[in-house]
N, C-alpha and C positions, 0 to 999 in steps of 0.2 A: 555114945548116945547123942552128945551135943553136935558132933559132926553130921550124924544122920539127920537130925532135925534141921540143921542148916541147909543141907542138900535139898531136903523136901521143900523148904521155904523158897529156896532159889528156883526150884523147878516150877513151883506155883506162881512165883512172880513172873517168870519167863512166859508161862502159859497165859497169864492175864495180860501181859504186855502184847503178846502175839495176837490175842483175841481183839484187844483194843485197836491195834494197827490194822488188822484185817477188816474190822468194822469201819474204821476211818477210810480205808481204801475202797470199800464197797461203793459201787456207783449209785447215785441217788435214784430212787424209784421213779419210773416214768408215770406221769399222770395218765388217767384213763383216756383213751382216744375220744375226740369230740364226735358227737353224733352227726350223721349226714343230715343236713337241713335243706329242704326245698321250700322256699318261702315265696308265695305269690299273693300275700295278703296286701290289699290296698292300704295306703297310708292312714286313712281315717279309721281303720279297724286295728291298727297296731297297738300293742300294750293291753289288749283285752284277753283275759283267760276264759275260754269258752266252757260251757257246761258239757258234761260227758254223757254219752248215749249208750255205748256198747263196748264190750270187750270180747276178744276171741284169741285163743291160743293157737300157735302154729302146730301142725301135726306131730312134730317131734317134741313139743313142749318147751323148747328153748326160748321161744319168743312169745310175747303178749302184745296184741295190738288194741288200741283204744281209739274211739271216734268221738268227735265233739263238734259243737257249733250251734247256732240258733238264728232263725229269722222267722218272724211271725207270718202267718198266711191269712189274708183277709177273708177268704172263702171258708176258713175254719173258725172265723170269729176272733182272730188273734191280731193284736196291734203290731204295726210295723216299726214302732219306735225303738225296739230293742233288737240289735243285730250283733251277732258275734261271729268271728271268723271260724272257718272249718279247720279241723286239725286231726291228722292221723299221727299217733305216736306208737312206735314199735319199741318194745323194751326187751333187753336181755334179762330173762327171768332170774338166772343164777346170780348175775352181777348186780341186779337191781338198778340198771341204768339204761337210759335211752340210747338207741342205736340209729334210729331213723325218725325224722320229724318232717311231715308234709303238711304245709299250711296253704290255705286258699281263702278267697273271699266268702264263698258259699259253704254252708254246713256240710260236713262229711258225716252222714247219718249212720253208715253201716260199712262193714268190711268183712272179708273172708279170705283165708289162705287156700291156695290150691292144694290138692292131696299130697303133691310132692314138696310143697312148701316154697317153691321157687317164685311163685307169683301171688299177687293179691288183687282182688277186685274191690272197688270202692263204689258206693252209691251216695248221691248227694241230693240236697233239697231242690236243685235246679233240674232234676230229671236226668242227670248225666250218670253214665256208668264208665268207670275208668279202670284200666288194667295197668298195674305197675310191677316192676321187679322188686322182690322183697329185699334183696341185698343192697340195692342202690337207690330205690325209689323212682327210678327212671320210668317214665310213662311209655307204655307200648302202644296204647290207643285210648282215645276218649270218644264216646258217642253220646249224642243227645237222644237217649234211648226212649225216654218216657215223657208224657205230657204233664206230669205232676211229680212231686217229690218221690225219690226212691227210698223206701224204708228198709229193705232187706235184700241181701245178696248171698250167693252161695256158689259152689262149684258142683256140677253134676259129675265131673271127672276132670282130669288134667286138661282136657280139650274143650270143655264147655262151661261157660258161666251162666248163672241164672240171676235174674233181678225181678223183684216184685215192687209195685209202686201204687200210688194213690190214683192212677188212671185206671185201675182195675185190671191191669194186665201183668202177666208173668212171662218174661222173655228168656229164651235160651239163645246164646250167642257163641260162635266159634272163637276160640281163644286167639288163633292166628290172624283171622280176618275181621273179627268183630261183626261178621254177618249174622243176621237174625235167622236162626234155623228152626225155631218153634215158638209159637205164641199160645199161651193158655189164658182163657178168659174167665173172669169171676162174675160175669153178668153185671159189671159196673161197680161191684163192691171195691172199696179202697183197700188194697193189700197192705197189711201192717207188718207181718212177719212170715217168712218162708223157712222151711226146715226139711232136712233129709236124714234118714237113719244112716248107720255106718255103711250099709251095702249100697246106698245111693240109688236104690231101685224105685223108691216111692218119694213123692214130693207132697208136702202139705203146706197150706197157706191159711192164715187167719185174717179176718177183715174188720174194718171199721163198722160194718153193718151186721155184727153178731154171728157171722158164719165161719165155718171151717171147711176147707176144700181138700180133697185128697186125689192125686193123680198117679198113674203109672208113668214113670219117667221116660221109658223107652218109646212107648206108643203115644203118650200124651192123653190117653183115655182117662176121663174123669170117673173116679170110683165112688166118691161121696161128695155131697154138698149138705152140710149139717148145720141146723140152727143150734148153735153151740151155747150161746150165752144170752143174757137179757140186755146187753149193751155191747160196747166196743170190745173186741177180742184182740189181745195184744201179745200175750205170752204163748209160746209154742215150743215143744221139745219132744223128740222121739226117744223111746227106749232104744238102746243100742241095737237090739235084735230086730227092730222095726215092727214088732207085733202090736205095739200100743204107742199112743202118743198122749201128750198132756196139753191142755189149753188153759189159759187164765184170762180173766176179763175185768173190766171196770165194774162189773156187778159184784166183785169180791169173791167170785167162785173159782175154784181150781178143780178141773174135771179130767178124768182119765178115760180114754177111748180105745176101743179095739180097732186096729187099722183095717183088718180084713172086712169087717162087717159095718163099721161106723157106729157100733152100739156103745153107749156109755157104760163104763165098767164101775166107776166110783166117783164120788165127790169128796174132795179133801177139805175138811173144815178146819179153820184156824185164823184166816185173815179177816179183818174188819173193814177194809177199804179196797180201793182199786188195787188190782194185782197185775202190773204191767209186764213182768218178766218171769221166765222159767228156764231151768236148765236141768239136764239129766246127765249124771256122771257116766263116763265111758265104760266103767266096769258094771254099770247097770244097777248099782246098789243104792244110790242116793239121788233124790230129787231136791232141787232148790227152787223156791219161789220167793219173790220179793214184792212188797206192797208199796204204796205211795208215801208211807211214813219211813221207808228205809229199813223195815224189819224183814229179815230173811227167815223163812221156815225151812228146815231140813226134814225130809220124809224118807222112809224106806220105799222100795219099789212097789209095795202093796198099798202105799198111801198112809201108813202109820207115822204120826209125827214123832220125830226124833229129838229135835232141839231147835232153838232159835238164836239168831244173832242180831243185835242192834247195830247195823252196819253203817248207816248213813241217816241224815235227817230227813231225806225225801227219797223219791224213787231212785233205783239203781239198777244198772245192767249187771248180768251174771255170766260167768263162764267157768266150767271145770277144766282143769289141766288134763292132758291125755292120760296121765297115770292116776287120775281121780283123787290125788292127794291134796291139791290146792283148789280153792274157789276164789276167783278174781271178781271183785266188785268195783263198779265205777259210779260215782255219785253225781247226780244231775244238779243238785243244789250246791253241795260242798266242793264239787269239782275235784274230788280225790280218787285215787286208784289204790285199792287195798288187796292184799293177798292173805287169805285165811286158811288155816289148817282144817281140813274137812273133819278129821277124826276128833280133834280136841276143840274146834271152833275158836282157837287162839289166833289173834292177829299176828301174822308173821312178817308183814312188811307194809309200809305206807310209801308208795312210790311217788316221789316228788317230781312234778313236771318242771322242765326248764321254763322260766318266766318268759312270756311273750315279749318280743322287742318293742320298745316304745317308738312312736312315730318320729 
């Protein structure tokens, strides 16, 4: 018996020594790769962390892009003494780390991924529209497209980008040439947000002057011009099937519309202040709206309130992941990016941005 115990102890000792040697011989873990950084920020704006505007997931859900920056506009009654650099950050969603950072002097207000995910279009406060490669950040082209700030961009398909701006115009441009192929007019209304449903056959836009417009994408024919709200209309989202869409405004209202007729279907009650953003989950089951106090309300597709999230101290951008399991929010005041579990409303991640380089 004594010999048997001794043999067992010797075997265990050998095993432990071998494990220790193997662990000691393991190569050290490689640090995560550095993100690609394209930095054109002027010296006087370095070291400033900009406020966040919008979030958008890539079509495959592996990446999340956020946009940020600020510059006051005198014709909107805003002071010019506060200026923040523009920044696009692309995150690896699974690894919770930055993979691409694009910085410039002017605000990057909006961004969108192409349907195949290979390209991104950016819109900025200087009226420029810029097309970049998602993987590298390399610019394919930049055009001075609009006479006022670009608030919203999208892809009609892999070959066509769309931009909506405060000059009251919606532009369609060829991806390869940047050539203007179609122009839609809002009768001078300042365009705040544009959106398309999953089939991309219909385009809607909401404006600074209370209205919502709906067009056929292929023909450019206007289907509706709706007096939607009592003030600025900012939030816009389509149901995935395109049969209805949602608008939100500074009047605190959340309204559901039928796309075919332009008839209002419902008013969703729950917010007490301005409601600047809205999103509709790709599975069609959940609507999210956010107010200027950073409160998010979740609704079902029929407009019944499900729950609420105290996400940020002020307004925040919204985006559902393609699988509808995550809701990304970006804070205008606290400048944070968060990922929420849609089913439980639990905070899953707070994505920490790399600090801007000092001058």
